Structure formats: C-alpha cells, structure tokens
N, CA, C and O atoms as CSV, one atom per row, in Angstrom:
chain,resi,resn,atom,element,x,y,z
A,1,MET,N,N,-8.192,12.851,4.296
A,1,MET,CA,C,-7.074,12.448,5.249
A,1,MET,C,C,-7.297,12.537,6.601
A,1,MET,O,O,-6.462,12.116,7.402
A,2,LEU,N,N,-8.402,13.071,6.967
A,2,LEU,CA,C,-9.186,13.230,8.556
A,2,LEU,C,C,-9.039,11.815,8.917
A,2,LEU,O,O,-8.701,11.535,10.067
A,3,SER,N,N,-9.249,10.934,8.086
A,3,SER,CA,C,-9.731,9.784,8.509
A,3,SER,C,C,-8.673,8.555,8.778
A,3,SER,O,O,-8.999,7.408,9.086
A,4,GLY,N,N,-7.307,9.054,8.590
A,4,GLY,CA,C,-5.867,8.259,8.825
A,4,GLY,C,C,-5.190,8.008,7.120
A,4,GLY,O,O,-4.040,7.618,6.915
A,5,ARG,N,N,-5.955,8.256,6.297
A,5,ARG,CA,C,-4.667,7.935,4.603
A,5,ARG,C,C,-4.122,9.331,4.774
A,5,ARG,O,O,-4.560,10.443,5.069
A,6,THR,N,N,-3.150,8.864,4.506
A,6,THR,CA,C,-2.320,9.871,3.946
A,6,THR,C,C,-0.902,10.240,2.866
A,6,THR,O,O,0.083,10.976,2.821
A,7,THR,N,N,-1.707,8.995,1.958
A,7,THR,CA,C,-0.613,8.991,0.705
A,7,THR,C,C,-1.878,9.361,0.051
A,7,THR,O,O,-3.008,9.314,0.537
A,8,THR,N,N,-1.497,9.757,-1.188
A,8,THR,CA,C,-2.300,10.085,-2.086
A,8,THR,C,C,-3.146,8.639,-2.902
A,8,THR,O,O,-4.250,8.258,-3.293
A,9,ALA,N,N,-1.418,8.149,-2.778
A,9,ALA,CA,C,-2.023,6.572,-3.507
A,9,ALA,C,C,-3.289,5.712,-2.484
A,9,ALA,O,O,-3.799,4.709,-2.983
A,10,GLU,N,N,-3.660,6.078,-1.323
A,10,GLU,CA,C,-4.530,5.355,-0.254
A,10,GLU,C,C,-5.555,5.695,-0.726
A,10,GLU,O,O,-6.485,4.926,-0.969
A,11,LEU,N,N,-5.548,7.357,-1.008
A,11,LEU,CA,C,-7.208,8.215,-1.656
A,11,LEU,C,C,-7.358,7.389,-2.865
A,11,LEU,O,O,-8.441,6.911,-3.203
A,12,THR,N,N,-6.351,7.240,-3.458
A,12,THR,CA,C,-6.764,6.852,-4.755
A,12,THR,C,C,-7.488,5.155,-5.180
A,12,THR,O,O,-8.029,4.722,-6.198
A,13,ALA,N,N,-7.210,4.632,-4.028
A,13,ALA,CA,C,-7.479,2.758,-4.041
A,13,ALA,C,C,-8.648,2.849,-3.584
A,13,ALA,O,O,-9.148,1.724,-3.600
A,14,LEU,N,N,-9.697,3.981,-2.982
A,14,LEU,CA,C,-11.206,4.253,-2.358
A,14,LEU,C,C,-12.083,4.661,-3.681
A,14,LEU,O,O,-12.068,5.618,-4.456
A,15,ASP,N,N,-13.009,3.217,-3.528
A,15,ASP,CA,C,-14.209,4.167,-4.591
A,15,ASP,C,C,-14.520,5.444,-4.812
A,15,ASP,O,O,-14.223,6.451,-4.169
A,16,ASP,N,N,-15.227,5.286,-5.910
A,16,ASP,CA,C,-15.872,7.118,-5.797
A,16,ASP,C,C,-15.272,8.181,-5.769
A,16,ASP,O,O,-15.825,9.279,-5.841
A,17,VAL,N,N,-13.407,7.890,-5.601
A,17,VAL,CA,C,-12.693,9.011,-5.670
A,17,VAL,C,C,-12.613,9.757,-7.329
A,17,VAL,O,O,-12.637,10.936,-7.684
A,18,GLY,N,N,-12.555,9.026,-7.764
A,18,GLY,CA,C,-12.100,9.726,-9.073
A,18,GLY,C,C,-10.548,9.296,-9.970
A,18,GLY,O,O,-9.679,8.608,-9.435
A,19,THR,N,N,-10.481,9.595,-10.746
A,19,THR,CA,C,-8.858,9.078,-10.988
A,19,THR,C,C,-8.199,8.944,-10.339
A,19,THR,O,O,-8.552,8.944,-9.160
A,20,SER,N,N,-6.974,8.765,-10.641
A,20,SER,CA,C,-4.975,8.694,-10.022
A,20,SER,C,C,-4.998,10.165,-9.935
A,20,SER,O,O,-4.668,10.726,-8.891
A,21,GLY,N,N,-5.564,11.151,-11.519
A,21,GLY,CA,C,-5.089,12.297,-11.655
A,21,GLY,C,C,-5.490,13.731,-10.992
A,21,GLY,O,O,-4.910,14.795,-10.779
A,22,GLN,N,N,-6.697,13.231,-10.797
A,22,GLN,CA,C,-8.160,14.426,-10.378
A,22,GLN,C,C,-7.413,13.971,-9.394
A,22,GLN,O,O,-6.337,14.505,-9.661
A,23,VAL,N,N,-7.152,13.011,-7.915
A,23,VAL,CA,C,-6.587,13.421,-6.551
A,23,VAL,C,C,-5.562,13.904,-6.766
A,23,VAL,O,O,-5.563,14.985,-6.177
A,24,TYR,N,N,-4.293,13.705,-7.468
A,24,TYR,CA,C,-2.820,14.320,-7.527
A,24,TYR,C,C,-3.645,16.079,-7.229
A,24,TYR,O,O,-3.699,16.805,-6.236
A,25,HIS,N,N,-4.262,16.224,-8.870
A,25,HIS,CA,C,-4.384,17.400,-8.584
A,25,HIS,C,C,-5.210,18.070,-7.851
A,25,HIS,O,O,-4.888,19.251,-7.718
A,26,HIS,N,N,-6.568,17.609,-7.100
A,26,HIS,CA,C,-6.668,18.329,-5.769
A,26,HIS,C,C,-5.341,17.856,-4.447
A,26,HIS,O,O,-6.080,18.408,-3.633
A,27,VAL,N,N,-4.935,17.691,-4.153
A,27,VAL,CA,C,-4.371,17.644,-3.191
A,27,VAL,C,C,-2.907,18.942,-3.753
A,27,VAL,O,O,-2.373,19.725,-2.966
A,28,ARG,N,N,-2.544,18.817,-5.327
A,28,ARG,CA,C,-1.718,20.280,-5.160
A,28,ARG,C,C,-2.246,21.542,-4.786
A,28,ARG,O,O,-1.698,22.544,-4.326
A,29,ALA,N,N,-3.687,21.229,-5.142
A,29,ALA,CA,C,-4.664,22.667,-4.745
A,29,ALA,C,C,-4.480,22.580,-3.649
A,29,ALA,O,O,-4.379,23.735,-3.234
A,30,LEU,N,N,-4.306,21.562,-2.467
A,30,LEU,CA,C,-5.219,21.660,-1.640
A,30,LEU,C,C,-3.583,22.056,-0.382
A,30,LEU,O,O,-3.789,22.586,0.710
A,31,THR,N,N,-2.506,21.774,-0.725
A,31,THR,CA,C,-1.222,21.525,-0.273
A,31,THR,C,C,-1.102,23.176,-0.659
A,31,THR,O,O,-0.820,23.994,0.217
A,32,ALA,N,N,-1.326,23.539,-1.946
A,32,ALA,CA,C,-1.170,25.129,-1.994
A,32,ALA,C,C,-2.018,26.373,-1.276
A,32,ALA,O,O,-1.706,27.531,-0.999
A,33,ALA,N,N,-3.362,25.512,-1.086
A,33,ALA,CA,C,-3.504,26.484,-0.250
A,33,ALA,C,C,-3.968,26.608,1.163
A,33,ALA,O,O,-4.843,27.393,1.528
A,34,GLY,N,N,-3.203,25.630,2.067
A,34,GLY,CA,C,-2.284,25.595,3.711
A,34,GLY,C,C,-3.252,24.371,4.207
A,34,GLY,O,O,-2.882,23.757,5.208
A,35,TRP,N,N,-4.378,24.010,3.614
A,35,TRP,CA,C,-4.975,23.032,3.817
A,35,TRP,C,C,-4.712,21.422,4.153
A,35,TRP,O,O,-5.144,20.703,5.053
A,36,LEU,N,N,-3.525,21.092,2.674
A,36,LEU,CA,C,-2.433,19.891,3.265
A,36,LEU,C,C,-1.314,20.101,3.480
A,36,LEU,O,O,-0.774,20.958,2.781
A,37,ARG,N,N,-0.782,19.641,4.175
A,37,ARG,CA,C,0.852,19.531,4.242
A,37,ARG,C,C,1.853,18.713,3.680
A,37,ARG,O,O,1.673,17.512,3.880
A,38,SER,N,N,2.533,18.922,3.242
A,38,SER,CA,C,3.956,17.438,3.001
A,38,SER,C,C,4.285,16.615,4.268
A,38,SER,O,O,4.696,17.094,5.324
A,39,ALA,N,N,3.974,14.903,3.936
A,39,ALA,CA,C,4.715,15.049,5.164
A,39,ALA,C,C,6.294,14.162,5.101
A,39,ALA,O,O,7.017,13.929,6.070
A,40,GLY,N,N,6.483,13.865,3.994
A,40,GLY,CA,C,7.509,13.098,3.370
A,40,GLY,C,C,6.978,11.877,2.555
A,40,GLY,O,O,5.932,11.259,2.753
A,41,ARG,N,N,7.990,11.645,1.529
A,41,ARG,CA,C,7.877,10.376,0.891
A,41,ARG,C,C,5.923,10.173,0.381
A,41,ARG,O,O,5.062,9.381,0.765
A,42,GLY,N,N,5.905,11.106,-0.432
A,42,GLY,CA,C,3.733,10.920,-0.872
A,42,GLY,C,C,3.299,11.431,-0.212
A,42,GLY,O,O,2.533,12.346,-0.513
A,43,ALA,N,N,3.641,11.009,1.330
A,43,ALA,CA,C,2.827,11.273,2.541
A,43,ALA,C,C,1.861,13.058,2.328
A,43,ALA,O,O,2.429,13.859,1.586
A,44,VAL,N,N,0.834,13.406,2.828
A,44,VAL,CA,C,0.251,14.545,3.230
A,44,VAL,C,C,-0.269,14.628,4.470
A,44,VAL,O,O,-0.492,13.551,5.025
A,45,GLN,N,N,-0.514,15.591,5.035
A,45,GLN,CA,C,-0.931,15.090,6.435
A,45,GLN,C,C,-1.791,16.959,6.650
A,45,GLN,O,O,-1.262,18.002,6.268
A,46,VAL,N,N,-2.870,16.869,7.196
A,46,VAL,CA,C,-3.803,18.239,7.672
A,46,VAL,C,C,-2.785,18.565,8.800
A,46,VAL,O,O,-2.345,17.998,9.801
A,47,PRO,N,N,-2.623,19.740,8.165
A,47,PRO,CA,C,-2.160,20.779,9.519
A,47,PRO,C,C,-2.644,20.861,10.464
A,47,PRO,O,O,-3.848,20.737,10.243
A,48,ALA,N,N,-2.409,21.059,11.863
A,48,ALA,CA,C,-2.434,20.782,13.122
A,48,ALA,C,C,-4.153,22.354,13.619
A,48,ALA,O,O,-5.190,22.234,14.271
A,49,GLU,N,N,-3.493,23.622,12.810
A,49,GLU,CA,C,-4.365,24.713,12.651
A,49,GLU,C,C,-5.966,24.278,11.805
A,49,GLU,O,O,-7.119,24.682,11.958
A,50,ARG,N,N,-5.526,23.582,11.172
A,50,ARG,CA,C,-6.680,22.786,10.292
A,50,ARG,C,C,-7.694,22.632,10.406
A,50,ARG,O,O,-8.674,23.146,9.869
A,51,VAL,N,N,-7.459,21.184,11.829
A,51,VAL,CA,C,-8.051,20.017,11.926
A,51,VAL,C,C,-9.458,20.786,11.863
A,51,VAL,O,O,-10.231,20.497,10.950
A,52,VAL,N,N,-9.940,22.123,13.168
A,52,VAL,CA,C,-10.733,21.934,13.435
A,52,VAL,C,C,-12.500,22.663,12.276
A,52,VAL,O,O,-13.664,22.292,12.127
A,53,PRO,N,N,-11.630,23.793,11.772
A,53,PRO,CA,C,-11.363,24.040,10.784
A,53,PRO,C,C,-12.609,23.452,9.761
A,53,PRO,O,O,-13.757,23.707,9.398
A,54,ALA,N,N,-11.332,22.325,9.551
A,54,ALA,CA,C,-11.521,21.234,8.104
A,54,ALA,C,C,-13.286,20.448,8.141
A,54,ALA,O,O,-14.064,20.137,7.240
A,55,TRP,N,N,-13.363,20.350,9.795
A,55,TRP,CA,C,-14.570,19.237,10.244
A,55,TRP,C,C,-15.904,20.449,10.420
A,55,TRP,O,O,-17.111,20.215,10.350
A,56,VAL,N,N,-15.276,21.680,10.646
A,56,VAL,CA,C,-16.303,22.448,10.206
A,56,VAL,C,C,-17.765,22.332,9.212
A,56,VAL,O,O,-18.964,22.066,9.129
A,57,ALA,N,N,-16.480,22.790,8.556
A,57,ALA,CA,C,-16.087,22.843,7.182
A,57,ALA,C,C,-16.982,21.376,6.004
A,57,ALA,O,O,-17.416,21.475,4.856
A,58,LEU,N,N,-16.944,20.044,7.048
A,58,LEU,CA,C,-17.844,18.557,6.579
A,58,LEU,C,C,-18.390,18.968,7.053
A,58,LEU,O,O,-19.138,19.206,6.105
A,59,ALA,N,N,-19.011,19.535,8.080
A,59,ALA,CA,C,-20.694,19.191,8.454
A,59,ALA,C,C,-21.478,20.844,8.343
A,59,ALA,O,O,-22.709,20.881,8.372
A,60,LEU,N,N,-21.176,21.342,8.296
A,60,LEU,CA,C,-21.791,22.197,7.266
A,60,LEU,C,C,-22.014,22.022,5.718
A,60,LEU,O,O,-22.807,22.759,5.132
A,61,VAL,N,N,-21.286,21.007,5.037
A,61,VAL,CA,C,-22.139,20.287,3.906
A,61,VAL,C,C,-22.791,19.103,4.033
A,61,VAL,O,O,-23.700,18.930,3.221
A,62,ALA,N,N,-22.590,18.246,4.812
A,62,ALA,CA,C,-23.094,17.583,5.461
A,62,ALA,C,C,-25.130,17.212,5.578
A,62,ALA,O,O,-25.915,17.709,6.386
A,63,PRO,N,N,-25.446,16.154,4.406
A,63,PRO,CA,C,-26.926,15.910,4.415
A,63,PRO,C,C,-27.609,15.575,5.808
A,63,PRO,O,O,-28.820,15.366,5.868
C-alpha cells in the first residue's frame, strides 16, 4: 500500500503475497485496526497519520 498499490486485486497480482483470500483477510484486519482506510470502489489507503509509523515499523523488521 505504501508503494502505490491501492486495491486488493493489485496486491493479489504480486508474487509471494499469498492467495486472494489471505490478502482480503489481512486487509480487513488492517482496516479494523486503523492501519488502512477504505478509499471507495475496492481501494484502500494508509491514513496520513499512519504513514510514518508504518515506515518505522517496516524499517525495524527489514534485514
């Protein structure tokens, strides 16, 4: 999502992200937790107030 993909269909088209069911499950969980927000017509986005915390979390787990 942070790299510009906005729909679950775009995510499922990527290699190594799992099945479409897994992607939808995780998107729903992230939306419920406030890390993603519906942007209409099947699109989701990272809310502005979550962008920096998301990058920090990703930086902490990157090899």
